[in-house]
N, C-alpha and C positions, 0 to 999 in steps of 0.2 A: 504493499499500499504506499509506504514511504517512498520507495523507488519510483513508483508511478507518479506520485505527486512531484517529485524532484525533477522528473523528465520534462514536466511542463514548464519548468523554470530555466531550462538550458538556454533559450533564446531571449530571456528577459534579463533585467538588471540584477542578476543573482548575487553579485558581489555587494549589493546594498542590503541583502537579506541577512537575517541572523537566525541560526538554528541552535537550540540548546543541546540537542542530541549530538554528542561528539562523533557518532558514526555517520551523521548526515554529510559531513564534508567528504568523507571517503566515497560514499555512494554517489554523491553529486559529481565528484571529480571523475569517477569511472564513467558516468553518463556523458559528461562533456567530452572525455577522451574518445568515447565510442563514436561521437559525431565528427571527430577530427580526422583529417588525412594524415598520412605519415609525415609529411612535410610540416603540417601544423604542429604536430607533436615535436618534431625536431626543433622547430623555432622556439618552443617553450624552454629549451635547454640553453638558449643563447642569452648571455648578458654582455652588453657592449658599452664601451665608453665612447666619447666623442670629444673633439677639440673645440674649445670656445665657450663663451658664456651662454650663448643662445643655441637652441637646437640646430644642428647642422642639417642641411637637406638630406644627407646620406642616412643619418640616424632616424630621421622621420620616414624615409623610404623603408628601412628595416622594420619599423613599427607598423606602418600602414600597409605595406605590401607583404611582408613576411610574418608579421604578428609575433615578434620575438617576446620572450618571457621577462626580460629585465634590462635595466640600464645601470651602469656604474658611474658614480660621480667622483671625479678626481679633483685635485687642487686647482687645476687650470680652468675649472668650470665655476669656481666659487668665490671670486673676489667680492661680488655684490650679492649679499644673501637675499635681498628683496627680488633681484633679477633671477636668482636661482629658484626661488619659490614659484615665480611665473613660469620659468622653463619647466619645472617639474609638472606643473598643471598642464602645460601645453602637451607634454609627452604623454601624460596620462589620459588626457581627453582624446588624443589620437588613438591610443591603445583601446580605450573603452568603446570606440566606434567600430572595432573589429567584429567579426562574425559571432564571437561568443561573449563579447563584452568583458574581456578578461583584463584586469589592471596589471601594471608592471610591478615587478619587484624593483624598488629604487634603492640601491645600496651605496654605501660609502665607507671610508676608513676614518672613523672618529674615535680613536682609541682613548683619547685623553693624553695630556702631556705632549710629548715630542711629535706624535702623529696626529695631525688635525687637518684632514683634507678639506673640510668645510670651514673656511675662514670667515672673512667679513665680520659680521656682528656676533658670531658665536663666542662662547666662553673659552678663554685659555685656562687650562686646568693643570693641577700638579702631576697627574699621571699615575701609571700603575706602580712604579717603584716607590713613589710617595705613599701609596696605599699600603704596600708591603711594609714600609718603614713605620707607618702609624700603628699597624697591627690590629685594626678594627674591621671586621667584615662589614659593618654598617657603612664604613667609608667607601667600600667597594660598591655596595648596594646603591648608595646615594649618588656616587659618581656615575654609575650606569644610568640611574634614573634621570639625573639632570642633563647629562649628555643626550640621553634618549628623548627627553622632553623638547629639547632644542631641535633635534632632527625631525621629530614628528611635526612640529609647527611648519617645517619646510616641505612636508610631504614625503620625506625620506622614511621608508618603512623597514629598512634592513641595515644593520651596522656590522662591519667586519671587525668585531671586538666581542669578547675580551681576547687579548693576546695572552695565551697561557704557556708560552715558551719559557723554559726555565733558564735562569741566569747561571748556567753551569760552566760557561767559558767567559771569564772576565775580559778576554781579548775581543769578544764579539762587539763590533760596532754597529751591527745590523739590528740587534735586539736591544741590548743595553737597558736603558730605563723604561723600555716598553714592557719589561718583565715585572711580575710581582715579586720575584726573588728566586732563590735557588732551591727552596724546600718544596717537594712535589705536592704533598697533601695540602700545604698551606696555599699554594698557587691554585689548587683545585677548589678550595673553599672560597677564596677570594674571587675566582673566576665565576663560580656558581652564584655568589652574591651579586656580582656585577651583571650577570645574565638576568637575574630576577629583577633587578632594578630597571634594566632595559625593557623587560616584559611589562612591568607596571606602567611604563611610558608608551607602550604600544609598539615597541621595536623588536624585530627579529634579531636576536643576538647570534653571532657566528664566531665560534672559537677557532683560533689559528695559532701557529701554522702546523697542522697535523703532519707527522707525529711529533715534531719538535724541532725548532730552528735555533735553539739556544746554545748548542755545543759546537758551533762553528763560527769562525770570524769571516767567512766568505758570504757573498751576497748572491742569491739565486737570480737576481736581475741580470747578472753578467755571466755567471758560471753555474755549474751544477755542484753545489757543496757536497762533500763526502763526510759522513759522520760515522766514526768507527765503532760505535756502541753495538753490542750484541742485542738480540731481542730480549734476552733476560734482563739486561740493564734497562732497556727502554721500558719494559713492562713495569718495573719498579721505580722508574724515574720519570721520563718524558710522558709516558702514557697515563700516569696517575691522574693528572687533571682531567683528561678526557673520560677516564673511568668514572670519576666523580660527577662530572657534568652530564654524562649520558644518563646516569641514574636520576638526575634532577630534571630531566626533560629538555636538554639542550636542543634547540630547533635546527641548528646548522653548524657545519664544520667546514673550514677551508683547508684543502689539501696542499701541502708544500712541495715545491720542486727541490727535493732533497734526496740524496742517495745514501743508503745504509748498506755498504758492501758486506757486512758481517751478519746480515739477516737473509731470509729467503728471497727478498726482493733484489739482492745483489746490487747492480748499478742502475736498475730501473728506478727513476724518480718515484717517490711515494705517491705523487699526484697521478702517476700513470700505472700504478701497481695494483692489480686486483688483489694480491695477497694483503697489502696494507689496508686497502679500502673495504674489501669484501670479507676476507678471512678474519682479519684482526678487528677492524672498526665495526663492521656490521655484526659478524657472528660471535666473536669472542667478547668484545666490549658491549655489544647489544645496542649500538646507536641506531636510532630509527629515523632521524631527521634528514635534512638535505646535505649533500656533499657538493662543494663548490670548489672549482680549481682556483688557485692563485692565477694571476694574469698569464695566459698561455703565450703571450708575446715575450715573456722573459726567456732569456737564453737557457736557463736551467731546464726548461721543458722542451724547447724546439731543438736544442743541440742533441738531446737524447733521442727524440722521435724522428729527426731528419727534416721535418717540415712542419709548418703550422697546422696544415690540414691533417697530417698524420698524427700530430700531437692531440688534436681535438678528437679524432676517432679513437685513439688509444685511451684518452681520458674518459670518454663515455663508456667504452667497453670495460675499463677498469672498475667503474662504479661511481664516477662523478655524475651528479644529476644536472649540474649547470656548468658550462664552459664559459669562462670569463675572459674577455679580450679588452685591453685598455683603449684600443683604437677601433674605428669602424671600418671593416673591410668593404670592398665593393659588393654590391648585391650578388653578382655572379662570380665572386672570388672563388678560388679553388677550395677554400674551406667549406663553402656551401655546396658547390658542385660535387665534390667528392663524397661528402656525407650524404647528400641526397641520393647519389648513385648507389651508395652502399645500402641504403634502405631497401632498394629494389632487388639487390642481388644477394644480400647476406641476412638470412632470417634471424640469426642470433643478435646481429646488430639492431635490426628493426625492433626486436623484442625488448632489448636493453634501452633503446631510445623511448619507446612508449612507456616502459616502466619509469624512466627518469621523468618524463612529462607528467605521469600520474602523481609522482611525489611533488613536483612543482605545483601542480593544480591543487592538490590536497593542502599544501602549505599555504597557498594563497587564500583558500577558503577558510583555513584555520585562523590565519593571522591578519588578513586584510579586510575583514568585515567587523562590524560591531562598533560600539561606542568608544572603545579604547584604541581603535585602529587610527593610524595616521591618515589625514585627509588625502584624497586623490588630487584635489585641486586646492592648494593652499591659498589662504587669504593674505595678500601682501600687507594689508593693514594690521592683521594680527601678528605677522612676522615682525613688522617694525616696532610694535610695542612689546613684544615678547622676548626679543634678543638684545643683549644676553639675558638669560633667565635671572631675574632679580633674587629669587630664593637660592638659586645655584651659586650666585656670586658670593653670598655670605658663607655658604657651606664650603666652597673651594678655598676661601681664605682660611677658614678653620682647619681644613685638611692640610694646607700648606704649613700652618703653624704646628700642628700635631706631628708632622713628619720631619721637621728639622732635626738633624742628627749631628751631635758633636762627635767627631771622629778622633780628634786629638785635642787635648787641653793641656798645653804646656805653659800657659800664662795665667791660669786661674780665671776662667770665664765666670761671670760676664766681664766684658771689656769696658772699663771705666773711661769715658771720653776724656776726662782730665788726665788720666795716666797714659792714654794712648799717645799724647803729644801730637806732633805733626803727622797727619795721616795722608797716605797716597792710595788712591783707588786705581787699580789696573785691571782692565777687563775688555770684553768685546760686545757687551750688550748695553743699550741705552738705559733699559730698565734697571740694570745693576747700578749704573751711575746715578739715576734718579733716586733710587732708594738709599744708596750710600750717601748722597749729599744731604738727604733729610736726616740721616743718622749723624753724619759728621759734616756740618755745613761749611767748615773752613778747609775741607780736604782738597788736595790737588787731585787731578784726574788724568789718567793716561790710557788711551785706546791703543792696544797692541794689535798687530795684524796676524800673528801666528806664523810668521815666516822666518823664524830664527831670532837671533839676538837683535834687540832694538837699540839703536845708538842712544836714544834719548832716555830710555827707561832707567839705566843705572845712574845717569846724571840726576834725574828727578828723585830717584830712590835715596841718593846720598843726603838729600835735604829732608828726608822723612825719618820719623821715629818708628812708625808702624806702617806696613804695607799690607793692604787687603787685596789679594790677588784672586780674581775670578777665573776659574779654569773649567773647561767643558770638553776638551779634546786633547789628543796626543800632541798636536802642534804647540799647544800652550806650554808644554813641559820644557821645551828648549828655551822659550822666553823666560820662564820661571828660573831656570838654572843661572841666568845672568845675574840674578839677585843673590845667589848663594854667597859669593865671596865678600859681600858688603857687610855681613854680620848684623843686618837689621832685623827687627822683629817682623816676621812674615806670617800672615794668617791666610790660609787658603779658603776660598769660598767656592765650593764645588757645585756646579749645576749639571743636570743629566746624570750620567753614570759617574759614581765617585771613585772608580778603580784607579784613577790617575793619582789619587792621594797617596796610594802605597808606593809610588815612585818618587816621592819627595819626603822621606822621613826626617829630613833636616829642618822642616818648617816648625814654627813654634805652636801653631794651632791650626785646626781645620774643622770646618763644618760642611755639611752636605745638605743641599736641597736637590730636587729631582726633576725640575723643569725650568725653563726660562720664562714661565708665566710671570707677570708683574707681582702677583701675590706671593710667589715663592721668594723673590728678592726681598720683598717687604718682611716676610716671615723670617728669613735668614738674618737680616740686620736686626730685627727685633730680638731674636734669640741672642745674637752677639752682645747686645746692650743689656740683656737680662730682663727685657720687658715681657717676654714670654719664656716658659720653660721649654728647652729643647728636649723633647721626650722621644724622638724617633730612634730607631735602631737600624743598622745596616741589614737589609733583608737577604744577604747572600754571604757565603763563606769567603773570608779575605785570604789572599795568597800570603803564606808565611814570609 
């Protein structure tokens, strides 16, 4: 009886309907799929990016002519958040005019902290490592919630977060402060809290980068990183967060272009490995949600498969439900021609594509309907008065304050401005200088470039009693070394990953914050002066 009633809705505006029966989504998705051609089903597995603030003619063609399943918003689309909201509405209206009235999955990377693809008026936040340093799952929940609430206002319904990669390799510059830390169970707990905060805001959370990107200093955008861990190690380490999240109802996972030569996958990237995706993630871990590739245009995928179209086919066969491309191919590009041809000649491929489309349709019916869902067509007026989220701003400042970490105290913090004497601020961020000047109004300031020894820095430092040096990358270390022979009091102010502090044991003091958001600089200087308690802890194991 229910199936018959749902059949009548296939050509109506079904995605504005709401069903309390959880089985209704699956039944309706099967009915929609039964009306679809194989190419309609294939299109639901495509998620494409485009270049520019406004919808390109090519992305509109893919939506109107192919009826693709999703779009991905990158940083190059997002300078003006009001314009972005209009763009999302235009894309969704085009999709809803399709034969089945199916909305798009609209995804982005808004992890918090370092990775913030939607810029413009959105909040800058302390990020995952700050959450790990604070030690409160509620901070993870509220971070996910407020980030999600801002995305939902813009009509974005899917976020490629939380990042649950472990910070097992301190040399990793790819993950770094994007990680909650190095402890597997704790990363899983914080990731689950972040996911639930996203859900409360109406956003589909996507954990990444499965099975784990933390134990390599290579970037899969350019190469295929190899991680030597055995499966036994992965199971008790990198896979622990996914095991926790799957039990908590995680809606989506992003597969990473990562090779694990000491596992059954050998040199096949995890994103293209049926063993990793079907045997381990689906069967052993029990994950039931969507699996989405990382950008298939990254060299880590195409170098292994031989071509983009081969990578796409292999990704779907391996068990991905959505193939994501950062740029828009031509309508009749080889990626579409080859996949469409395989539908006709390879029954197993056809079956896998239709299974993937069923999962996509079911997820859309589960998450894109109802009062809590992000709007298909955002209201620009609501965007302008809602961003940045005013409640979120207060919370993120509190989180920044809770996460400040004293890494070394050789001078007896807090720092008394009277005892600090003449202060020199050296750094690379305007917000560092703004906050530093409020703390020490008479301080001198020096902006270093990160290209080795700076001729003017030692000269200015000789006239200072205390140097507060902001460091965020390896390049800053060589600049810092020029201060060592001077015998001045040096305090390091670390942003992003604090691993560089271990390479300068000679400094007198060091504090860590975990992002370059303005709130983090304010919190760091407040802790230096003793206005707040620096209660954070380093969320990873330090190198002896």
